[in-house]
N, C-alpha and C positions, 0 to 999 in steps of 0.2 A: 504494500500500500504506500509506503514511504517513497519508493522510487518514482511512482507515477506523479505524486505531488511535486517532487523536485523537477521532473520533466516539464510539467505544466507551468510551474513557477518560472522556469527558464524561458519557456516559449512566450510567456507574457511580456518578456522584454525583447522579443524578436523584432526585427525591422519589417518583417512581412505582416501585413494587416490580417490576412486570413489565419496565420499562426496565432497571433494575439487574440483574435476573436474566438477561435476554437479553444484555446487554452483557458481563457477566462470563463467561457461557457461550460467547459468540463469541470472547472473548479466549482462553479455554482452547482452543478449536478452532484459533485462529491459531497457538498455540504448537505444536500437534501437526501442523499442515498441512505437507505435504512441501515446498511452495514458499514458504511464509511463515514457517515456524518456523525453528529453529536460528539460524544466523548472520544470516539476513535480518532478524531481530527486534532485532539489536544496537542500532541507533540508537533504539529505542523501549523498551528494557528498563526505564529509569527511569519512563517514563510508565505502562507496564503495571504495574510494581511499586506505584506510587502508587494506581492504581485497585484493585488487589488488596487492598492494605492498607485502603483505605476500605471495601471490601465485607466484609472479614474481621470487622469490628466491627459489621456490619449487625444490625438487630433481627430480621430474618427468618432463621430457621435454614437454610432451603434456600439462600439467598444465601451465608451463612457457609460452608456445606459445600462449595459449588462454589468459593468463594474459597480455601478451605484447600487443595483439590486443585490449583487453578490455581497457587497459591503454590508448592506442592511441585514442580509441573511446571516453573515458571519457574526455580526453584532448580536443578533438574537440568539445565535448558537452559544456565544460566550455567556450571555446573560442567563441562559437556561442550563448551562453546564453545572452539574452537581458535584463533579470531581474537583479536587484541588488542582490548581495549575499556577504556573509562574506568570503573574501579570506583568512583571518588570520587563520580560522579553517582548511582550506585545507593545508596551509603552516605548521601549527602546526602538523597535522597528518603526512605529508610528512617528517618533521624533526624527529619526533618520530620514524617513521618506518626506516628511513635511519640510525639513531643513535642506533637503537635496544632497545629503551626504551619503557616500557609498562605502565608507570605511567601517 
């Protein structure tokens, strides 16, 4: 499950529009999938958030719209999570994406 998340996150940064759109759409589906969504995504929340944030600022409106919905879905997923998880890594990812730092 982890490798597919990494591939999709990587493709969200692709120069190819179709790759970005497909990757963000699949990430949205993973969030809703009964076996991969929910707490199963906990180890990957930060990676997924980084990909979503990258696509939210995309020049293509369709990618932005899918990203906005996916972001809302991830936020709901985090809110509904009953397992303990490290919030600091999500905040770190969010801060880096908003400040434009890649380090």
